[in-house]
C-alpha positions as CSV (number, residue, x, y, z in Angstrom):
1,X,0.6,18.6,14.7
2,X,3.0,16.7,17.2
3,X,1.6,13.3,18.5
4,X,-2.5,14.7,19.2
5,X,-4.4,14.6,16.4
6,X,-7.5,14.5,17.4
7,X,-9.1,18.7,18.4
8,X,-12.3,18.8,20.1
9,X,-14.2,22.2,19.1
10,X,-16.8,23.4,21.8
11,X,-20.1,23.8,19.5
12,X,-22.6,26.9,19.9
13,X,-20.0,29.0,20.9
14,X,-19.7,27.7,24.1
15,X,-16.6,28.8,25.5
16,X,-17.0,32.2,24.1
17,X,-20.8,32.1,26.0
18,X,-18.7,31.1,28.8
19,X,-16.0,34.1,29.0
20,X,-19.2,36.5,28.5
21,X,-21.2,35.4,30.9
22,X,-17.9,35.2,33.9
23,X,-17.6,38.9,33.0
24,X,-20.5,39.3,33.4
25,X,-20.8,38.8,37.3
26,X,-23.8,36.3,36.7
27,X,-24.8,33.6,39.0
28,X,-22.6,30.9,40.5
29,X,-25.9,28.4,39.1
30,X,-25.4,30.2,35.5
31,X,-21.7,29.3,35.3
32,X,-22.7,25.6,36.6
33,X,-25.3,25.8,33.9
34,X,-22.8,26.4,31.0
35,X,-20.3,24.3,32.8
36,X,-22.6,21.6,32.4
37,X,-23.5,22.1,29.2
38,X,-19.6,22.4,28.1
39,X,-18.9,18.9,29.9
40,X,-22.0,17.2,28.1
41,X,-20.1,18.2,24.7
42,X,-16.7,16.5,25.5
43,X,-18.5,13.8,26.9
44,X,-19.4,13.6,24.0
45,X,-16.9,14.4,21.5
46,X,-13.6,12.7,23.3
47,X,-15.0,10.0,22.2
48,X,-14.4,9.9,19.1
49,X,-11.6,8.1,18.4
50,X,-9.6,6.9,15.1
51,X,-10.1,2.8,14.9
52,X,-6.0,1.3,13.8
53,X,-8.1,-1.0,10.7
54,X,-11.4,-0.9,9.0
55,X,-14.7,-3.1,10.6
56,X,-14.2,-5.6,11.4
57,X,-10.1,-6.6,10.7
58,X,-7.7,-6.7,13.3
59,X,-4.4,-6.6,11.0
60,X,-3.8,-5.8,7.5
61,X,-1.7,-7.8,4.7
62,X,-0.6,-7.3,1.2
63,X,1.3,-9.5,-0.8
64,X,4.4,-7.2,-2.7
65,X,5.2,-9.8,-5.9
66,X,8.2,-8.8,-7.8
67,X,8.4,-9.2,-11.5
68,X,11.2,-11.4,-11.9
69,X,11.3,-14.3,-14.3
70,X,7.2,-14.3,-15.0
71,X,6.5,-14.8,-18.7
72,X,3.3,-12.4,-19.8
73,X,0.9,-15.9,-19.4
74,X,2.1,-17.4,-16.5
75,X,1.2,-13.6,-15.3
76,X,-2.2,-13.9,-16.3
77,X,-2.6,-17.4,-14.7
78,X,-1.3,-16.4,-11.3
79,X,-4.1,-13.0,-11.8
80,X,-6.5,-14.8,-12.5
81,X,-6.2,-17.3,-10.0
82,X,-5.3,-14.6,-7.6
83,X,-7.7,-11.9,-8.1
84,X,-11.1,-13.8,-10.0
85,X,-13.3,-15.7,-9.0
86,X,-13.9,-17.9,-12.0
87,X,-12.1,-21.7,-12.6
88,X,-8.4,-22.0,-13.0
89,X,-6.0,-24.4,-13.3
90,X,-5.8,-24.2,-9.5
91,X,-9.0,-24.0,-8.7
92,X,-11.0,-21.4,-7.9
93,X,-10.2,-18.3,-8.1
94,X,-9.8,-16.7,-4.1
95,X,-10.9,-13.0,-5.7
96,X,-7.9,-11.6,-3.1
97,X,-7.0,-7.7,-3.6
98,X,-2.8,-8.6,-4.6
99,X,-1.0,-6.6,-7.4
100,X,1.8,-7.4,-8.9
101,X,4.6,-5.7,-10.3
102,X,6.3,-4.5,-13.6
103,X,9.6,-3.4,-16.0
104,X,9.9,-0.9,-18.8
105,X,12.9,-2.3,-19.5
106,X,14.6,-5.4,-19.9
107,X,18.2,-5.8,-20.3
108,X,18.6,-9.0,-18.4
109,X,21.8,-11.1,-20.9
110,X,21.8,-14.0,-18.2
111,X,21.1,-17.7,-19.4
112,X,18.2,-19.3,-18.6
113,X,14.1,-20.4,-18.8
114,X,11.7,-19.1,-17.3
115,X,8.7,-21.4,-17.5
116,X,8.2,-25.7,-16.8
117,X,8.5,-26.1,-21.0
118,X,11.5,-23.8,-21.2
119,X,10.1,-22.0,-23.8
120,X,10.5,-18.5,-22.4
121,X,13.8,-17.5,-21.7
122,X,14.7,-13.8,-19.9
123,X,14.5,-12.2,-22.9
124,X,10.2,-13.2,-22.5
125,X,9.6,-11.5,-19.0
126,X,7.1,-9.4,-18.7
127,X,7.7,-6.0,-19.7
128,X,6.8,-2.6,-21.5
129,X,9.7,-2.4,-23.8
130,X,11.4,-4.9,-25.6
131,X,14.9,-5.0,-24.8
132,X,16.3,-1.8,-23.7
133,X,15.5,0.7,-25.6
134,X,12.2,2.7,-25.9
135,X,12.0,2.3,-29.3
136,X,10.0,-1.1,-29.7
137,X,6.9,-1.5,-27.3
138,X,6.4,-5.4,-26.2
139,X,3.5,-6.1,-23.9
140,X,3.2,-2.1,-23.5
141,X,-0.8,-1.9,-23.5
142,X,-1.4,-5.3,-21.9
143,X,0.2,-3.9,-18.6
144,X,-1.2,-0.4,-18.8
145,X,-4.7,-2.3,-19.1
146,X,-3.6,-3.9,-15.9
147,X,-1.8,-0.9,-13.8
148,X,-5.6,0.4,-14.6
149,X,-7.3,-2.2,-13.6
150,X,-5.8,-2.6,-10.2
151,X,-3.5,-6.0,-10.9
152,X,0.0,-3.6,-11.1
153,X,0.5,-0.9,-8.2
154,X,4.4,-1.6,-8.5
155,X,7.8,-0.3,-10.3
156,X,10.0,-2.8,-10.0
157,X,12.7,-0.4,-10.7
158,X,12.7,1.4,-14.2
159,X,13.9,-2.5,-15.2
160,X,15.8,-5.5,-14.9
161,X,19.6,-4.5,-16.0
162,X,20.6,-7.7,-14.1
163,X,23.9,-8.4,-16.3
164,X,25.9,-11.6,-16.0
165,X,29.0,-9.1,-16.0
166,X,27.6,-7.1,-12.9
167,X,30.4,-4.7,-14.2
168,X,28.7,-4.4,-17.3
169,X,26.2,-1.8,-16.2
170,X,23.8,-0.7,-19.1
171,X,21.0,1.8,-16.9
172,X,21.6,5.6,-17.9
173,X,19.0,8.6,-17.1
174,X,17.7,8.4,-20.2
175,X,15.9,4.4,-19.7
176,X,14.0,7.0,-16.6
177,X,13.4,10.0,-18.9
178,X,11.9,7.4,-21.7
179,X,9.8,5.7,-19.0
180,X,8.3,8.7,-16.9
181,X,7.4,10.2,-20.1
182,X,5.1,7.7,-20.3
183,X,3.8,7.5,-17.4
184,X,2.9,11.0,-17.5
185,X,1.5,10.5,-21.6
186,X,-0.9,8.3,-19.8
187,X,-1.8,10.3,-17.1
188,X,-0.6,6.9,-14.7
189,X,1.1,7.4,-11.8
190,X,2.7,4.8,-9.7
191,X,3.4,5.4,-6.2
192,X,5.2,2.2,-4.8
193,X,8.8,1.6,-5.9
194,X,10.9,-2.1,-5.1
195,X,14.8,-2.3,-6.3
196,X,15.6,-4.9,-8.0
197,X,18.2,-7.2,-8.7
198,X,22.5,-7.6,-8.9
199,X,25.1,-5.0,-8.7
200,X,24.4,-4.0,-12.3
201,X,21.5,-2.6,-11.4
202,X,23.3,1.0,-10.7
203,X,19.8,2.3,-10.8
204,X,18.8,1.3,-7.2
205,X,18.6,3.5,-4.1
206,X,18.0,4.5,-0.6
207,X,20.8,2.7,1.1
208,X,20.0,-0.3,1.4
209,X,22.4,-3.0,3.7
210,X,25.4,-5.1,2.3
211,X,25.7,-4.0,-1.4
212,X,24.7,-0.5,-0.5
213,X,27.4,0.9,-1.7
214,X,26.8,0.3,-6.0
215,X,23.5,2.2,-5.7
216,X,23.8,5.4,-7.9
217,X,19.9,6.3,-8.2
218,X,19.4,8.8,-5.9
219,X,23.7,10.1,-6.5
220,X,23.5,13.8,-8.2
221,X,27.1,13.3,-10.4
222,X,26.1,10.0,-12.0
223,X,24.4,8.7,-15.4
224,X,22.2,6.6,-13.5
225,X,21.0,9.4,-11.2
226,X,16.9,9.2,-11.7
227,X,15.3,9.9,-8.5
228,X,13.8,13.7,-9.1
229,X,11.9,12.0,-12.1
230,X,10.7,8.5,-10.3
231,X,9.8,11.1,-7.5
232,X,8.2,13.6,-10.3
233,X,6.2,10.4,-11.7
234,X,4.6,9.5,-8.2
235,X,6.9,7.4,-6.4
236,X,6.3,7.6,-2.8
237,X,7.3,4.9,-1.1
238,X,10.0,2.7,-1.6
239,X,11.1,-1.1,-1.5
240,X,15.5,-0.2,-0.7
241,X,17.0,-3.9,-0.7
242,X,16.7,-4.2,2.9
243,X,14.9,-7.5,4.3
244,X,12.9,-8.2,7.3
245,X,12.7,-11.1,8.9
246,X,9.5,-9.9,11.2
247,X,6.7,-11.3,10.1
248,X,4.8,-8.1,10.8
249,X,4.9,-4.4,12.8
250,X,2.8,-1.9,13.5
251,X,4.9,0.3,11.5
252,X,6.0,-0.5,8.7
253,X,6.9,3.1,7.0
254,X,9.8,4.9,8.0
255,X,11.9,8.3,6.4
256,X,14.8,7.4,4.1
257,X,17.0,11.0,3.5
258,X,17.8,10.6,-0.2
259,X,21.6,12.1,-1.1
260,X,20.0,14.0,-4.0
261,X,18.1,16.2,-0.2
262,X,15.0,14.1,-1.9
263,X,12.8,12.6,1.0
264,X,11.0,9.2,0.8
265,X,8.9,6.7,2.7
266,X,10.8,3.6,3.2
267,X,9.4,0.5,3.8
268,X,9.7,-3.1,5.5
269,X,8.9,-6.0,3.8
270,X,9.4,-10.0,5.0
271,X,11.9,-11.2,2.6
272,X,13.6,-13.8,5.4
273,X,14.1,-15.8,8.1
274,X,17.1,-16.1,10.0
275,X,18.2,-19.7,11.3
276,X,21.4,-20.7,13.8
277,X,22.3,-16.9,12.6
278,X,22.1,-17.5,9.1
279,X,19.2,-16.2,6.6
280,X,17.2,-18.0,4.7
281,X,15.7,-16.2,1.8
282,X,11.9,-16.5,1.9
283,X,10.5,-15.1,-1.6
284,X,9.7,-18.2,-3.5
285,X,6.1,-19.1,-4.5
286,X,7.9,-22.2,-3.2
287,X,8.1,-21.1,0.1
288,X,5.1,-19.4,0.9
289,X,3.1,-21.2,2.9
290,X,6.1,-20.9,5.4
291,X,5.5,-16.7,4.8
292,X,1.5,-17.9,5.0
293,X,1.6,-20.1,8.0
294,X,-1.2,-20.4,10.5
295,X,1.3,-19.3,13.0
296,X,2.7,-16.2,11.8
297,X,-1.0,-15.2,10.3
298,X,-2.4,-16.0,14.2
299,X,0.9,-13.4,14.8
300,X,0.0,-11.0,13.0
301,X,-4.0,-10.8,13.7
302,X,-3.2,-10.6,17.7
303,X,-0.8,-8.2,17.6
304,X,-3.3,-5.9,15.2
305,X,0.0,-5.8,12.3
306,X,0.6,-4.6,9.0
307,X,2.4,-7.1,7.0
308,X,4.3,-6.6,3.9
309,X,5.2,-10.7,2.2
310,X,7.8,-10.2,-0.3
311,X,7.9,-13.0,-3.3
312,X,7.8,-13.5,-6.8
313,X,4.3,-15.0,-7.2
314,X,5.4,-15.9,-10.9
315,X,8.8,-17.4,-11.1
316,X,9.3,-21.0,-10.7
317,X,5.3,-22.5,-11.6
318,X,5.1,-25.8,-12.6
319,X,2.4,-26.5,-16.1
320,X,-0.4,-25.9,-14.2
321,X,1.0,-22.6,-12.4
322,X,1.4,-21.9,-8.2
323,X,3.2,-25.1,-6.2
324,X,0.0,-26.9,-4.2
325,X,2.0,-25.6,-1.0
326,X,1.3,-22.1,-2.2
327,X,-2.4,-22.5,-3.0
328,X,-2.6,-24.0,0.2
329,X,-0.9,-21.2,1.8
330,X,-3.3,-18.5,0.0
331,X,-7.0,-20.1,0.2
332,X,-5.4,-19.9,4.4
333,X,-4.8,-16.2,3.7
334,X,-8.4,-16.0,2.8
335,X,-10.0,-18.2,5.1
336,X,-8.7,-15.3,7.5
337,X,-10.5,-12.2,5.5
338,X,-13.1,-14.2,5.2
339,X,-13.2,-14.7,8.8
340,X,-12.7,-10.6,9.1
341,X,-9.4,-11.3,11.1
342,X,-6.9,-10.2,8.3
343,X,-8.1,-7.3,5.3
344,X,-5.7,-8.0,2.5
345,X,-4.9,-5.2,0.1
346,X,-2.6,-4.2,-2.6
347,X,0.7,-3.1,-1.8
348,X,0.2,0.6,-2.6
349,X,-3.8,0.4,-0.9
350,X,-2.1,-0.8,2.6
351,X,0.9,1.8,2.6
352,X,-1.4,4.5,1.9
353,X,-3.8,4.0,4.6
354,X,-1.0,3.8,7.0
355,X,0.5,6.6,5.5
356,X,-3.0,8.0,6.0
357,X,-4.3,6.5,9.8
358,X,-0.4,7.8,11.1
359,X,-1.0,11.3,10.5
360,X,-4.8,11.7,10.3
361,X,-5.7,15.0,11.1
362,X,-9.0,15.5,12.1
363,X,-11.6,17.6,14.1
364,X,-14.8,16.2,16.5
365,X,-17.7,19.1,17.5
366,X,-21.0,18.5,18.6
367,X,-23.6,20.9,16.9
368,X,-26.5,22.5,18.2
369,X,-29.1,20.1,16.8
370,X,-26.8,17.2,18.7
371,X,-25.3,15.2,16.1
372,X,-21.6,15.1,15.4
373,X,-19.4,16.0,12.7
374,X,-15.4,14.2,12.3
375,X,-14.3,16.4,10.0
376,X,-10.5,15.3,7.8
377,X,-8.7,18.8,7.4
378,X,-5.8,16.9,5.5
379,X,-2.7,14.3,6.5
380,X,0.0,15.8,7.9
381,X,3.0,14.0,6.1
382,X,6.1,14.6,7.8
383,X,7.8,13.1,4.5
384,X,6.2,14.9,1.8
385,X,4.1,17.5,3.6
386,X,0.8,18.8,4.7
387,X,-1.6,17.8,2.3
388,X,-5.9,17.5,1.7
389,X,-6.5,13.6,1.0
390,X,-8.9,12.9,-2.1
391,X,-11.8,10.3,-1.7
392,X,-9.9,6.9,-3.0
393,X,-6.6,8.1,0.4
394,X,-8.9,8.0,2.9
395,X,-10.9,4.3,1.8
396,X,-11.4,2.5,5.2
397,X,-10.5,5.5,8.0
398,X,-12.7,4.0,10.9
399,X,-13.5,6.0,13.7
400,X,-15.6,4.7,16.7
401,X,-17.9,6.8,18.5
402,X,-21.0,7.0,20.7
403,X,-23.2,4.0,19.2
404,X,-26.6,6.6,20.1
405,X,-25.3,9.8,17.9
406,X,-25.9,11.1,14.2
407,X,-22.5,11.2,13.0
408,X,-21.2,12.8,9.8
409,X,-17.9,12.3,8.1
410,X,-16.4,15.8,6.4
411,X,-13.3,16.3,4.3
412,X,-12.0,20.2,4.6
413,X,-15.7,21.0,5.9
414,X,-17.4,19.0,3.3
415,X,-19.8,15.9,3.8
416,X,-18.4,13.2,2.5
417,X,-22.0,11.4,0.9
418,X,-23.8,8.3,2.7
419,X,-22.9,6.4,0.2
420,X,-19.2,6.6,0.6
421,X,-20.1,5.8,4.9
422,X,-20.5,2.5,6.3
423,X,-21.9,2.1,10.1
424,X,-21.5,-0.7,12.8
425,X,-23.3,-1.3,15.9
426,X,-20.2,-2.4,18.2
427,X,-21.1,-2.7,22.0
428,X,-23.2,-0.8,24.8
429,X,-23.3,2.4,23.7
430,X,-20.3,2.4,21.2
431,X,-20.7,1.9,17.6
432,X,-17.6,2.7,14.4
433,X,-18.4,5.2,11.2
434,X,-16.0,5.2,8.6
435,X,-15.2,5.4,5.1
436,X,-16.0,2.4,3.2
437,X,-13.4,0.4,1.6
438,X,-12.2,-0.9,-2.0
439,X,-15.4,-2.9,-3.5
440,X,-13.3,-6.0,-5.0
441,X,-13.4,-6.1,-8.1
442,X,-13.2,-10.0,-9.3
443,X,-13.2,-8.9,-12.9
444,X,-11.3,-11.2,-15.6
445,X,-8.9,-9.2,-17.0
446,X,-6.9,-11.4,-19.3
447,X,-10.5,-11.4,-20.9
448,X,-10.5,-7.6,-21.6
449,X,-7.0,-6.2,-21.4
450,X,-5.2,-6.8,-24.8
451,X,-2.5,-9.5,-25.3
452,X,-0.3,-8.6,-28.0
453,X,1.5,-11.8,-29.9
């Protein structure tokens, strides 16, 4: 489609009428009347422009949490604080849209405790199956419930296959087959993948930097090949092990060409700082306050950036949960949202919105009755191809429009119901109309989702 995504369609056959009048050799005054009508049309439709973020926000932030070292109890404790408005051990819940990741398998044979009480080991990490086989479920029903609730939206690879001996690789294609079969059976689609772990995780793919040579997930002749299954299961966005010291960007997405000939979207995560030429990793709850510093958040707002901040929300917790520095930082983030500066979104929602916004194909036309129609024709995705979006895929899309006009939003010619639309007054003769963002959900799913022993 090129860079020009808005098309201006003359209303009521104005162009055809102009041509007929000219051919008929009518008077110059008639010509001017038609020109005036066309000009009036263009004065309206040329002013329909796509806003970068939903009103009133100037930026969008996601907290992308890797599930490493998270016991089931810790997951529940953290997400009651993050997602609900209940009274928790860390204070009143924030009610933010923050999702986590999960594993199907856990084959980590390294020693160590993962909880403050030193009762849970790496064998107790939150995973769908128990161990490295698909013959025994561990927290499957609970994970399914959290996925449906939106508390989980990312596969942190098919499983934790980190090993004490990094040459002792355990993952094979059958692991992906079993996991993909579960997703299909349950009619679940996970669109986000983040690579995980040490060199024993040969399932990783996307060729990150530093230790990319071990990644075999997209190599067709490898026993660990699985990316055909991953993409069929719904994966569209991957973090490929390449960290970033940029707090945010105007564009986070980039195409990734896989070695099996497939393509997928890659995305950046804010993982580290550079100090005296060295990487200082930030993806710990004990350093979350540095990622969510007031300086960083103000930079994101001032420059209208997207930001995905990598962390491990369930790793390194104390008996009461997150450290005070992380709690204060997350409250600071909530304040930025409450003030209408930053929209906090789950990783999958941010990426979906970002892709739709980048490649939205729409037209604007003024009707004979004076109303204006904005028709969303599709999303011209250069990686996965042109598609007609579902309503959930255009949540938050907002247009700046002439405030005095009656305006509808259509998808493929079908008007969206008015209850899906939001309208905002602007300054002077400008206003906004858009598709509403996702309604907040403060439900405490730890009380609704099954918690097997």
